[in-house]
C-alpha positions in Angstrom: 6.9 14.3 6.4 6.7 12.8 2.9 4.5 10.0 4.2 2.1 12.4 5.9 1.8 14.5 2.8 1.2 11.5 0.6 -1.4 10.1 3.0 -3.2 13.4 3.0 -2.9 13.6 -0.8 -4.2 10.1 -1.2 -7.2 10.8 1.0 -7.9 14.0 -1.0 -7.8 11.9 -4.2 -10.3 9.4 -2.8 -12.6 12.3 -1.8 -12.2 13.8 -5.3 -13.2 10.5 -6.9 -16.2 10.2 -4.5 -17.3 13.8 -5.3 -16.9 13.4 -9.1 -14.0 15.8 -9.3 -11.8 13.0 -10.6 -13.9 10.8 -12.9 -13.2 7.6 -14.8 -10.5 6.4 -12.6 -9.6 4.3 -9.5 -6.6 4.7 -7.3 -5.2 2.3 -4.7 -2.0 2.5 -2.6 0.5 -0.3 -2.6 -0.1 -2.7 0.3 2.4 -5.3 1.3 2.6 -7.4 4.5 -0.2 -5.5 6.2 1.7 -2.2 5.5 0.6 0.7 3.3 3.2 2.2 0.9 2.0 5.7 0.1 4.9 6.1 -2.3 3.4 3.8 -4.9 -0.2 4.3 -6.2 -2.0 2.0 -8.7 -4.1 4.0 -11.0 -6.6 2.8 -13.6 -8.0 5.3 -16.0 -11.2 4.3 -17.9 -11.8 5.6 -21.3 -14.7 8.1 -21.3 -17.9 7.4 -23.1 -18.0 9.2 -26.5 -14.2 9.3 -26.9 -11.9 7.1 -29.0 -10.7 5.6 -25.7 -14.2 4.5 -24.7 -14.4 1.0 -23.1 -10.7 0.9 -22.3 -9.2 0.3 -18.9 -5.6 1.6 -18.7 -3.6 0.8 -15.6 -0.5 2.7 -14.5 1.7 3.3 -11.5 2.4 6.7 -9.9 5.7 6.5 -8.0 6.9 9.1 -5.6 10.7 9.5 -5.2 12.5 10.0 -1.9 12.8 13.7 -2.8 9.1 14.2 -3.2 7.6 16.9 -3.2 10.7 18.7 -4.4 11.2 16.0 -7.1 8.1 15.1 -9.2 6.6 11.6 -9.2 6.8 9.4 -12.3 3.9 7.8 -14.1 4.3 4.6 -16.0 1.4 2.9 -17.9 1.4 -0.9 -17.2 -0.7 -2.3 -20.0 -1.1 -6.1 -20.4 1.6 -6.7 -23.0 2.5 -4.5 -25.9 3.0 -0.8 -26.3 0.4 1.8 -25.5 -0.7 3.4 -28.7 -0.3 7.0 -27.6 2.1 9.4 -29.3 3.4 10.7 -26.0 4.1 7.5 -24.2 7.5 5.8 -24.5 7.7 2.1 -25.4 8.4 1.2 -21.7 5.2 3.0 -20.6 6.8 6.1 -19.2 4.8 9.2 -19.8 6.1 12.4 -21.4 3.9 15.1 -19.8 4.7 18.6 -18.6 2.9 18.3 -15.2 5.5 15.7 -14.2 8.5 17.6 -15.5 10.0 19.9 -12.9 11.6 22.0 -15.6 8.3 22.7 -17.3 5.1 22.2 -15.3 5.8 20.6 -12.0 6.3 22.4 -8.7 6.3 21.1 -5.1 2.8 22.8 -4.8 1.4 20.6 -7.5 -1.3 18.3 -6.0 -1.9 14.7 -6.8 -5.4 15.6 -7.9 -3.9 18.0 -10.5 -1.5 15.3 -11.6 -4.2 12.7 -12.0 -6.5 15.2 -13.9 -3.5 15.9 -16.1 -3.0 12.2 -16.8 -6.6 11.8 -17.8 -6.5 14.9 -20.0 -3.3 13.8 -21.5 -5.0 10.6 -22.7 -7.6 12.6 -24.7 -5.3 15.4 -25.8 -2.1 14.1 -27.3 0.7 16.5 -28.2 1.9 15.8 -31.8 4.6 18.5 -31.4 6.4 16.4 -28.7 5.9 12.8 -29.8 7.6 9.6 -28.6 6.0 7.8 -31.4 6.6 9.9 -34.5 4.6 7.7 -36.9 1.5 8.0 -34.8 1.9 11.7 -34.5 2.3 12.0 -38.2 -1.0 10.1 -38.8 -2.7 12.4 -36.2 -1.6 15.5 -38.0 -2.2 14.3 -41.6 -5.4 12.2 -41.1 -7.2 12.6 -37.8 -10.0 10.2 -38.9 -7.4 7.4 -39.6 -5.8 8.2 -36.2 -9.1 7.8 -34.4 -9.8 4.5 -36.2 -6.4 3.2 -35.1 -6.9 4.2 -31.5 -10.4 2.6 -31.4 -9.0 -0.6 -32.9 -6.2 -0.5 -30.3 -8.7 -0.1 -27.4 -10.9 -3.0 -28.7 -7.9 -5.4 -29.3 -6.3 -4.4 -26.0 -9.5 -5.1 -24.0 -9.9 -8.5 -25.8 -6.3 -9.4 -24.9 -6.7 -8.2 -21.3 -9.8 -10.4 -20.9 -8.0 -13.5 -22.3 -5.1 -13.0 -19.9 -7.5 -12.7 -16.9 -9.2 -16.0 -17.7 
């Protein structure tokens, strides 16, 4: 049953991308030995033009546990080395977001489209009241212009490093 729901959800996500409901991202399922694993999705969110994340390509993995949909999936950013400079992402890339927390915002009725929209929105709307990186949250609150410069520099340097590693 979980596989069927995930296959349906995955196809709905692909349609949402094609229709422009989900923008600035690509999603693929894990494929091994000519088999599709719908419990593991590879997601890349691209920084929107006109934002401080513009030009960035931020990969992550959406993993669905055995207990899905009763238990929420997890999302882990998988950047090429180094920590993601976002005040609500743990050092290991795990995301602290309400829509993936079954005590706050997740219910079994939550769709993968809603989760992915939440992930993209999360990138652009950090929560300084619940930081995993207190120093970055402090800069955001005290000097938003400095915060924006830090993020733009992070995106630029990250993309340079990513290109070097791909060569």
